[in-house]
C-alpha positions in Angstrom: 120.5 136.1 67.1 122.3 139.4 67.5 121.5 143.1 67.4 118.5 144.7 68.9 114.7 144.5 68.5 112.0 147.0 69.3 109.2 145.9 71.6 106.1 148.0 72.1 103.4 147.4 74.7 100.0 147.5 72.9 97.6 146.1 75.6 97.3 146.5 79.3 98.7 143.8 81.7 95.8 144.2 84.0 94.1 140.9 84.7 97.0 138.9 83.3 98.9 136.2 85.2 101.7 137.3 87.4 104.4 135.8 85.2 103.1 137.7 82.2 103.1 141.0 84.1 106.7 140.3 85.3 107.9 139.5 81.8 106.5 142.8 80.5 108.2 144.7 83.3 111.4 142.6 82.8 111.5 143.9 79.2 111.4 147.5 80.6 107.9 148.3 79.4 106.0 150.6 81.7 102.8 151.8 80.0 100.7 151.2 76.9 102.4 152.6 73.8 105.9 152.5 75.5 108.6 151.2 73.1 112.0 149.9 74.2 115.0 148.5 72.4 116.3 145.2 73.9 119.1 142.9 72.8 118.0 139.9 70.8 118.9 137.2 73.3 117.3 134.0 74.3 116.0 135.3 77.7 114.5 138.4 76.1 112.9 136.2 73.4 111.3 134.1 76.1 109.8 137.1 77.9 108.4 138.3 74.5 107.0 134.8 73.8 105.3 134.8 77.2 103.5 138.2 76.5 103.2 137.8 72.7 99.5 138.8 72.8 100.3 142.1 74.5 103.4 143.3 72.6 104.4 144.1 69.0 108.0 143.3 67.9 110.0 144.7 65.1 113.6 144.9 64.1 115.6 147.9 65.3 
């Protein structure tokens, strides 16, 4: 696990559990369609796994 990955928010966090909303914000995603590059680390992978149904992940 090294390098960066691109994470894009594809669905709204409205109506989701608080921990899912916090994971999305923790990744730096603000609005639908927003894409960020994050380091490929275990904590980031955990946040992505929590919100996997809301985000799209690809290699940077």
